N, C-alpha and C positions, 0 to 999 in steps of 0.2 A: 504493499499499500504506499507507505511513506517514501520509500526509495524512488517511486515513480514521480514524486513531486519535483525532484531536481531536474528531470528531463523536461517537465512541463514549463518550469519557470526560468530555466537558464540554458536552454538547448544550444544557444550560440556560444556560451562562455564556459560551460563545464561538461565533463563527461556525463552521460546519462546514467544515473544510478540505477534506475529501473532496468535499463538495458543490461547493465552489469549483472544484475541478479539473474535475468533471463538467460544471458549468454554464459554465465558461470565462469567468468574470468578467474584466473588463478590469483586470488588474494584471500587472505584469511578473513573469515566471517565468524564471529562468535555469537553465542546466545545472549538474549536480553539479560538474564540473571548474571552472567559473567561480565557483561558490560557495566551493569549497575554496581557490581562489586569493585570494578576497576575505577569507576567514577568516584565511588565513595572514598577510595584511597587518595584521591586528589582533592578532597574536601568539597566535592560537589554534592549538593543536597539530593538524595534519592530516597524513595520509600523503603521502609523496612521490608525485607522479603527473604524467603527461603525456597530453594529449589528442591523438589522431591521427585522420586521415581517409583515409589511403591506405597501401598496402603499403610505399612508400618511407619515409613518416613512421614507420611501425611499426618498420622496421629501424633507422632513425636513433635513435629514442627508446630502443630496447633497447641499442644501442651506446653512446649518450651518457649516458643517465640510469640505466640498470640493467646495467652491464657485468658485475657479479658476482652478480646475483640468479639463483637457481635456479628460483624460481617467481614468478609475477606474478598480480595480480588484473585481469581484463579486464571492464570495465563498459560496457555499451551506454549511450549518452547520448540520452535522450528526455525531453521535459517531462511526465513522468507517473511516479507511483510504482508499486510492485509489479513492478519489472523482474526481480528475482531469481526470482520465481515465474511470470514471463510466458512466452509461447511465440511464436516467430517463425512467420510464415505459411509459411516454408520447411520447418517441422517441427522446427527446432532448439529444444530446451527450455532455458529460462533465459536471462536477459539479463545475468547476472553469473556469472563462472566463475573459479576458481583453477586455473591450469594451469602446466605446466613452461614455462620460457622459450622453448624451441625449438618449442613448440606455439602460442605466442601469435599469430604471423602467420597461421597457418591458421584459428584460431578467430575472430580479429578480422575476417578476410576473409569469414567466413560471416555476420558481423553487419552489416558496413558495407553500406549500400544496401538492407538488408532491412527488412521491416515487423515490428515487435514489438507484440504484443497483450498488454495487462495488464488488471487489474481497473479501472484508471482511464482507459485509452485508449478504451474501447468496442471493439466488434468490428472497427472499421476499422483500429485500431492506429496506430502512428506510425513513420515512417521513421527508421532509425538512420544519421545522417550522420557521427557521430564515436563513437569508443570511447575510454574513459579507462583508461590503463594505470597501475596503482598498485603500489607495493611491498606485499608480503604481510607484514602485521603478525602477531606472535604475540599473539593476543588471549586474555585469561584471564577477561574479564567483559564483558558487553554490557548497556547501559542505554539508556533513551530520554530525550531532552531536546527541548523545544520552547518557543518564545516566540511568542505571537500576541496579538491584541487582544481584550479582554473588554468587551462592551457593558455588562455589569452594573456593573463598577467603573470603566468609562470610561477604561481604560488598559491597559497591557501586562499579560499574565499568563504566568508561567513554569510549564511542566508538566514533571514529572520522574517517572520510574519506574525502579526498580532492576532491571527486566528489559526488554530490548529485542530487536530482531531482526525476522525475517519474520512472526512470529505475534503481533505486538504488539497488533493489533486484537482478536484473540480473547482475549488475556490481559486487556486492559482491560475487555472485556465480562464476563468471568467473575470477575475479581478487581479490581473498581473501587477497593477500599481501598488497592491498591498504588500508586495514582496520587496524586502530591502536586501541588497547585496553589498557586502563590505569586503573588498580585497585587502589582504594583509601583506605588507612587505616582508618577504621571507627572511631578509637579512636584519631588518630592524625589529621584527616581532610585533606582537599586538600592542598598541598604545592605549592609553586611557581614552583618547579621542575615538579610536576604532571601536572599543568596547562600548562607549557611550552611544555611538551611532547604532550599534546592534540593539542595545537596550531601547533606544527610541523606536526602532523597528518593531520590537516586541510589544512596546507600549504597555508595560505592566500597570495594573490598576492599584494594587495595594503594597506590593513588594518594595522594600527600600531600594532607591535607585543606586546608591553606592555599593550596597551589598550585591545587587544584580550585576553591576559592572564587574565586580570581583569574581562572580560565578562564571561570567563569560570568559574572563581572562584565564580562569582555571581550566575551563573546557578547552580553550586554545592550547594551553600548556600540555594537557593530556594528548591532544591531537598531534602535536609536534614531537614530544618526548617519546611517545609510543609508536611513532611511524604510522599513523593512521592514513588511510586514503579516504575514509568517510566516517564522520561522527554525526549522528542524526538523533534528535530528540523530538518526539511527537507523541504526546504533547509535552511541551515545556509549560508547566502549570504553576499557578498561584494557589496557595492554600488559604483556608480561613484564618490561619495564624500568621498571615502576611509573609510566608516563605515562598521563594522561587525554587521549584522542585523539578528535577529531570524525571518525569513520570514514566519515561520509556527510554531505552538505550539501544541504539543500533550502531555497531562499530565494525569497520573493516580495516585491515592492516596490510601494508605492503609486503608481499612475500620476499622481496629482496632484502628486507630487514630482519629476516628470521634469525640470522647469525647473532644479532645483538638484542633480540627480543625473545629469548628462549622461553621465559616463563609464560609470556602471552601465547606464543605458538604451541606451547604444550596444551593449550585449551582447545586445539583444533578437534572438531567432531567430524571425523571422516564418514560416519554413517549418514550424515546429512548431505554429503557431496556426491556428485556424479561418480559412480564407481570407476568409470572409464578414465576420468581425470585423476582419480586417486592412483590408479595403476600407472598412468603415464607419468605422474610426478615421481613415483618410486623409481621409474626407469630413466628419470631425468629427460623426459620428452616434453616439448611444448604442445599441449593438446587442449582443445576446447571442443566440447561436444555440441553439435547443432542438430537440426531435425530433418536433414535431407536424406537422399538415397545413394549418393556417391561418396564413398570413403576416399580421403586424400592423404597421401604420404609424400611430403615435399621437403627439400632441404633449403632453408632460408625463409624468413618470415615474409619478405617481400614477394618472393616467388610463390609462396603458399597463398598469399592474398590474391595475386594475379591468377593463379590456377582456379581459385574459387570464383573469381569474377568471370573467367572464360567459361566455366561450367554453367554459370547462370546465363551467360550470353547465348549458349547453345540450348537453353531450355531445361537444364537440369538444376538440382539443388545439392550443394555440398552437405555431407553428413558430419563434417568436422573440419577444424583447422588442426593440422599436425605438421610441425616443423621438427625434423629429426636433427637439425643442427648441421654444422659444417664438419664435425669430427665424430660422427656417430659410429659406434661399434656395430659389428655384425649382430651381437646380442640385442642391442637396442632396436635394430631393424626388425628382428624376430618379435620382440615385445610389441612393437608398433603394429605389426600385422595381427597379432593376437587381439589387440584392442580393437582394431578395425573390424575384424571378422566376428567379434563378440557382439557387435551391434546388429540386432535383427532387422533394422530398417535399411541397412546397406545392401544395395542390389548390384553394385559394381565398385571396383577399387581402381583409382587412378594414381599411379606412381610417377612422379615428375621430378627427375633429378638432373640438376646441372652441376656437374662435377668440377669443383674448384679445389677446395680443401677436401671436400667429401669425394671419395673415389667411387666411380660407377661399379667397379668390380665388388666392392664391399657391399653395396646395396644389392647387387645381383645375388651374391652369396646369401645375404640375409633373406631375400625373397625365397630362394630355393629351400633354405633350412626351415623357414616359417611354413612353407607348404608341406614339409615333412611332418611338422608338429601339429599343424592346424589343417583340418579338412576344409580346403577351399571349395566353397559351394557357389561362389559368385565369380563372374569374369573379372580378369585383371588386365588393365591397359597400362603399358609401361613406355615411358619416354625417357631415354638416357642420352645425355650429351656431356662432353667434357672429359675430365681426367680418367684414363683407363676405360674409355667407353667401349672399345673393341673387345677388351677382356670381359667386360660386363655382359655384352651381348652374346659372347661365346658361352659364358657360364649359363645364361638363360636358355640358349638354344640347345646346349648339351644336356640340360636337366630333364628334358622330355616333358616339361610342363606345357599346358595349353595356355599360352599368353598371347595377347594382342599387342603388337609393337606399333609405335607411332613415330612419324618423322619429326613432328614439331608439336608445340603445346596446343595449337589450334586443332590439329589433327587428333591429338590425344583426347581432348575434351569432347570433341564430336563423337569419337568412338565410344567413350565412356558413357555418354548420355544415351547413345543408341543401344548400348549393351544393357544399361539399367532399364530402359523402356521395354526391352524384350524379355525381361525376367518375369 
């Protein structure tokens, strides 16, 4: 839900957060309860909450953390937005509910282990392995707050809106003037003036202005120090006791920072990720799963993008982005083929290699060995060019495999689309 807002309100200046979720780019995404705990460490006001995964944990959490609460908020935990308006495949409506304390165990039991479908999960949904029990706050105002990276200014940009909640995307589309965007100089860092502009955009009704400015500065500090690519709070709320509270927490982190953010990256929940991408990451392959029918294995990100474009040009749709890199081993090529053939939607595979650092004979050997380990049930179109191309072609020819060779990329794409259509 909320990630889609960024695409609505700042499509010209920032990467589309909603698209990121749908395309499943390789960046760490953590659960709401984990984000709230991290925010709390930075002095950011968050609701009291406990994550649970069983009936026993639910009973203990209520007894220990909420002994005198009459109502609690029960939030399903999946790595996707739109939970409040989602629907479980079991028929239960909504992944977020406010219920009486004595009803919490029953409701949470209906969520745990069930599949929740939202606008961002796709029709397949995601399994709820944990629910987050939170204190019910008396909210008198809901706003929207986010920090992401802006390609135009080459630095962080803070986005604020005086209205927040489940209909924020529609609001942003109908009333774009309500959105305030404050770019931050990455070298200077956030200033009091920057934070004040953000607070003015939030337009709090009762929260202390100076305290609100400090909260914004702490949120920015977390964003920078933890190598975030997205920090999103919807709603950023005001409570009856005049506090500014981050009532929700959505955080993504740059995978390139894993070496210095070990504690954060230990939070990764691989069960919520595309299993193909998990397998690719283990093999050190750059893979992004898509919804098409033609599997692609290419060396080099630029060539991979061009390959996908030409497939579309010829009427096909790519099933993935897969860059094996410039120095892939034969083992990595085998793993790449395993990932491609594990996708039931793939009706043909296009291998497009331009050998520079990457040698065509290594790719050819990988294809042959992969065919021995994986039962190839779809046609394979291969275009090889560059270093050791003749050796590569000879390896393929002598393997006895049924392969379709191509003279150039245009020819390869045309043959792959035709082969997929014939399946």
